[in-house]
VOGU-3710 file (C-alpha; in Angstrom, 3 decimals, decimal comma):
1> xxxxxxxxxx> -4,484/4,990/19,949  -5,502/8,153/21,726  -7,479/11,098/20,465  -4,274/13,081/19,966  -2,916/10,339/17,680  -6,126/10,437/15,641  -5,922/14,221/15,313  -2,268/14,065/14,276  -3,054/11,307/11,780  -5,792/13,414/10,203
11> xxxxxxxxxx> -3,478/16,434/9,977  -0,811/14,285/8,352  -3,349/12,853/5,886  -4,682/16,306/4,950  -1,148/17,603/4,366  -0,414/14,531/2,255  -3,532/15,013/0,151  -2,681/18,708/-0,324  0,614/17,558/-1,857  -1,281/15,198/-4,162
21> xxxxxxxxxx> -3,632/17,991/-5,255  -0,620/20,172/-6,095  0,601/17,590/-8,627  -0,235/17,903/-12,335  -3,597/16,338/-13,230  -2,118/13,231/-14,899  -0,086/12,505/-11,759  -3,173/12,945/-9,577  -5,138/10,451/-11,656  -2,413/7,819/-11,504
31> xxxxxxxxxx> -1,800/8,457/-7,796  -5,475/7,844/-7,015  -5,437/4,590/-8,985  -2,271/3,468/-7,177  -3,867/4,344/-3,851  -6,992/2,305/-4,697  -4,838/-0,609/-5,830  -2,817/-0,610/-2,614  -5,927/-0,326/-0,437  -7,661/-3,164/-2,306
41> xxxxxxxxxx> -4,798/-5,611/-1,904  -4,701/-4,906/1,831  -1,130/-3,762/2,256  -0,254/-3,976/5,956  2,146/-1,009/5,692  -0,736/1,318/4,904  -2,170/0,865/8,386  1,111/2,059/9,899  0,882/5,546/8,417  1,343/7,006/4,995
51> xxxxxxxxxx> 5,037/6,243/4,510  4,722/4,376/1,209  2,128/6,781/-0,180  4,257/9,738/0,850  7,221/8,171/-0,920  5,142/7,852/-4,088  4,234/11,548/-3,875  7,929/12,409/-3,404  8,735/10,362/-6,512  5,917/12,005/-8,463
61> xxxxxxxxxx> 6,974/15,500/-7,386  10,478/14,807/-8,686  9,121/13,553/-12,014  6,816/16,537/-12,389  9,667/18,935/-11,533  11,692/17,380/-14,355  8,783/17,946/-16,737  8,095/14,246/-17,254  4,644/12,822/-17,821  3,470/10,410/-15,152
71> xxxxxxxxxx> 3,688/7,348/-17,409  7,315/8,236/-18,128  7,875/7,904/-14,383  5,787/4,790/-13,665  5,902/3,073/-17,019  2,784/2,307/-19,017  1,768/-0,627/-16,793  0,870/1,057/-13,521  -0,201/-2,219/-11,859  3,266/-3,659/-12,483
81> xxxxxxxxxx> 4,753/-0,463/-11,037  2,653/-1,064/-7,902  3,603/-4,722/-7,721  7,283/-3,803/-7,933  6,843/-1,298/-5,096  5,315/-3,863/-2,772  6,954/-7,096/-3,869  8,535/-7,668/-0,435  5,641/-6,244/1,579  3,078/-8,196/3,530
91> xxxxxxxxxx> -0,620/-8,012/2,744  -3,594/-9,048/4,837  -4,111/-11,785/2,267  -0,668/-13,166/3,142  -1,499/-13,077/6,845  -4,804/-14,848/6,217  -3,096/-17,534/4,125  -0,580/-18,152/6,902  -3,403/-18,396/9,431  -5,309/-20,922/7,309
101> xxxxxxxxxx> -2,161/-22,995/6,795  -1,477/-23,016/10,549  -5,044/-24,092/11,346  -4,944/-26,877/8,756  -1,587/-28,067/10,078  -2,925/-28,105/13,668  -6,022/-30,027/12,605  -4,004/-32,528/10,598  -1,619/-33,067/13,513  -4,601/-33,874/15,769
111> xxxxxx> -5,944/-36,346/13,224  -2,565/-38,043/12,906  -2,089/-38,115/16,694  -5,532/-39,754/17,140  -4,636/-42,488/14,653  -1,559/-43,446/16,640
//
């Protein structure tokens, strides 16, 4: 990643956050909680840009334009809303689990091979 990529990424992030700040206050609050949730679970997609987060802002902008409250858009259980968004996405936790399983399988194979 070159310096130009970093600069472009920062510009993109600032533009994204300006969109968030233009949302009604209730949408901003829920967006920030969703963002924290997604960062905490280690969603791999979030390191590839702001595609998912931008999609959430698009969705929120539509809801706000229709005059809906944010919980009318997400439902009252925001964590479930998040889980539904990412149900087929990979997290760093998933990658770590796979890595541990592979290492255990390698170690067990060596143990079995030694016994033969």
